N, C-alpha and C positions, 0 to 999 in steps of 0.2 A: 403531452403526457408527463406526469411528474414522477420523480424517483421516490420509491418508498423508503423512508428512513429505516436504517437497520445497522447491524454491525458491519464494519469495513467501509471501504469507500463506495460511493454510489457510482453508477455507470457514468454519470456526467463528470464526476471528479476523476475517474479513471481516464476518460477521454481527454479531459483537460491536461492531465499529467502526461498522457501519451503525446499529445500535440506539442507540449513543451519539450519533451525529450527528443522528438523527431526533428526539432529545429537544428540539431547538432549533427546531422547526417554526415558521414565521411565522404570525401570526394573520390576516394579510391574504392571502386566496386569490390575489390577483393576483401575489404574490411567490413563489408555490409553484414555478413553472417555474425561476426563477433559483435558488431554494433547492435543488431537486433536481439541477440542474446542478452547483452547488457541492459537493453531497454526492458525486456521481459522480466529480468531479475529485479530491476529497480522498481517496476510496477508491483511486483509481488511483495517486495520488502515494504513499500509504502502501504499496501493494503494490510500486511501483517501488523504494522505499527498501528494502523487505525483499529484493527481487531483487538490488539492489546489494550489500547486506550478504552475501547468500549467494554472489554471484560473487566478492567480495573474499576470502571464506574458501576457496572452492574453487580459485581460481587467483590466488594472491598474485603481485604484480608483483616480478620479480627486479630488483635494482639493475643498471644498465648496467655492463658490464665495460670497462675501458680497453684500447684496442688500441694496441700499440706498433709 
């Protein structure tokens, strides 16, 4: 099954980022909740950046015109 192109990261890209982030798991189990929170926030930030890039391409901002 192929990912449908669209705004934001695809499922495959999110899974790749998640696997990369999970490589750095803490050895102390008491820090796992904080680690998982950081992973979730990082994934959301990466997806938001991809959404911003998509929005910039789809709707470029026109320079303001001077009114006389």
